[in-house]
N, C-alpha and C positions, 0 to 999 in steps of 0.2 A: 504494499500500500504506500503511495506517495503522500506528500503533504497536501496535494491538491485533491486526493480522493475523498478525504473527510476531514471535517473541522475537529480537532481533538478537544475532548472535554477538559483536560488539564494541560497546562503548559509548564515546561521546565526548560527554558531557553538554552541554558549552558549544556545540559544533557543532550538536547536535540542537535546542537552544534557538533558535539563530540561524536554523536552516532552518525551524523551526515558525513563527517570526515571518514570515519571507519567504513561506512557503506561505500563511499566513493572509491576509496583506495582498495577495498576488497574486490570491487568490480573492474578495476584498472590493472592491466597487466604490467604497466610501467610505473616507476616511482614518479612522484610529482613534487614540485616545490610548493611552498606556502603561497606564493603568488598564483601559481596554476590551480591550486585547490580553491583559493578564494574566488577566482574567476569563474570556475566550474559551478561553484555553489552560489554564485552572485552574492557574495558577502565580502566585507573589507578584510584586509590583512590583519589589521589591529584586533578585530573581534575574534579572529581565529587563532591569533599568536598564542594565547595562554592555553587554549584547548589543546593545540598540538604539543605544547611544551609538557603539559601534564601527561598526555598520551605517550609521549616519549619516555618520561620519567617513570611511568607505571609499566612500561614494556609492551604497550600495544602497538606502538609505532617505532620504527628504527629510522635514524637520520644519518645520511651520508655526509660526514664533516667536510668533504672536499667540494661536493656540489650542492649541499644543503637540501637534497632531495629526501622526501619521505616515503617510506614503504610500510605496509601493514606487516606485523610480525605474526608468529604462530601462537601468540598468547591467548587469543580467543579460542583457538582450536584446542590448546592445552587445557583450558578450563573446561571445555565441553567433554574432553576425554576423561576428566576426573569425576564427572557426574555419573551416578548410577542410573541405569544399569550398563552404560556403554563400556566403561573400563573393565568391569568384571567379565562381560561377554566377550570382549576382544581377547582378553587373557585366556579364556576357556576355548576360543577358536584356534589358538596357535597350534595345538597338537594336530588338528585337521590340516592347517596350512603347512606344517612341516612334513606331514605324511604325503601331501599332495606334491610338494617340491621334491621329495626323495623319489617318488613314483615316476615323476616326469623328467627329472634332472633339469628342471627349469625353475625360475623364481616365480613368485605369485603374490598377489596383494589383494586386499579387501578394500572396497570403497563405498561411500554413502553419499546421498544427495545433501548438498548444502546450498540452499537457495537455488540458483540456476546452474550450479557447478557441481562436479563430483570432487570429493576430497578422499584421499587414501588414508585409512585409519590403522592399517596393519600391513606388514609385508614380511616376507621370508626370502632370503636370497638363494641363488642357485647353489646346490651342492657341487655343481661341476666347476672346473677350473676357469670356465668362461661364461659369463652371463651379464645381465644388466640388472640395475637396482633402482627402484622407484622409492623415493623417500617418503616417509610418513608426513602428511600435510600437503603433499604434492596435489594441485587442484588444476582443473581445466573446465571450460564449458562442457556441458554433458555431451554434446554432439562431436567433441574433438577427440574422443578416445573410446576404445572398446568398453571400458568400465562404465563410462557415462552412457553409452548407447544401450547397454543392457538395462541400465536403470530407467532410461527413457522408454524403451520397448515395452516394459511390463508395468510401467506406472498407470495410474488412473488416467483414462482417456482425456478427461477435461483438463487435468494438470498438464498432460503432454501437449495438447493443442495450445494452451497458454504460453508454454515455454517455447514451443516452435514459432508461435507468433512474435515472441520477444526476440529470438535469434534472427528471424527473418527481417525484423525492423532494424537491428543494430549490426548485423554482420554482413560485411561485403562479400559477394560471390557465394551466398548461402544457397545451396541447391535443395530446397525443401522436398521436392518430389523424389529425388534420388535418395534422400535420407529416409523418407517414409517407407520407400520400397525396401531399403535395408532393414529397417525396424520390423516390417511385416515378415520379411524372410527369417529374421532371428526368432520371432514368435513361433513360426512354423517349425523351425528346426530345434528350438529349445536352447539355442546358444547363438553367440555372434562371433564372426570372424572378421577382424577389421585390421587393415594394414596400418601400422603405426605412422602417424604423421611426424613423429619426432625422431625416430630411430630407423634407419634403413635396415632391411633384413629381419625386421621384427613384425610379428603378426599377433595382435591382441586376440586371445581366445577368452571369451567371457560368458559367464552364466549368471542368472539372477539368483538371489538368495531371498526366500520368502519368509513371511511370519508364519511358519508352520503349514501353510497351505499355498495355493497358486493364486490367491486374491490380492495379496498385499506385498509387493516387492520392497525390501528394506535395505538391500545392499547388492553389490555385485562382486563376484569372485573372478579374478582375471589371471591368466598365464600369459605374460609377454613372451611369446614363443620365438626364441632365436633360431632361425632356420639355418640350413647349411651343415657343414661338418660338425658344428657344435651341438647339433641336435642328436641326442642319443635315443630319444623315444619318438615314435611317429606322431604326426598331428592327430591321427585317428584314435590312438591309444591315449594320447594326452587328453583329448576331449572326453574320453570315457572316464578317466580319473577325475577330471575337472567337474563333470556332471555329478559324479558320485559325492565329490567333496561339497558341492553346492547344496545337495540334498541333506548331507549331514549338518551343515550349518543352519539350513532351514528348520530342522528338528531342534537344534540347539537354541536358536532364536526364540522358538515358541515357549520354551522354558524361562526365558528371560524378559519376554515382552518386547523384543526387538533390539536393534543396536542404538 
């Protein structure tokens, strides 16, 4: 909801300014100076200066001393991970993630929806000598990765349409028709195969994790499959292990009420 959507019942101007700064930087892939933030929010530098200073001091923003640019930190993500039942469930998911990694000889990671982006909440590195690693906290728009596509494919149709409308409005070169075809193909097969846009030679193999059934997707489980000589297990067998692991996590999530 934006400020224009509804007149708030109560006002806390200082808090509103701080949240506006965090929301702006969370949705921006590049760091911004205070001048740029003020221009984007249509506020003066002076009224935002103390807000940014406090957010830096409390660890919610980081400041590049050479360029004076500000960037959102992982502080909010860390707070969310401390909240029950997320932290406990992620800890209990690790045996399944480790077993999947050992069986496929590939890394794997678990991601959830955060607004219009996916964020990685747990990962296990490859047991092989060669592999790639995705850090916890890594985030992208949902349509930019296999993890996000799996979340999009199985989410509530109304939510999915709203997100696709948003992406279409703000993303240049966004091919909605092609994306919807990929999502439909994923739903038919029960998994998604998506060529990584970040690393050549890697194909994201992703499955949904449900809240104990097939009605409510709460996370996605992904193997960033490194093809070529480094692949010790076939894609077909890797997908079989991945789908079994996602079913295990769905059963686990039902006991905790979700991630």
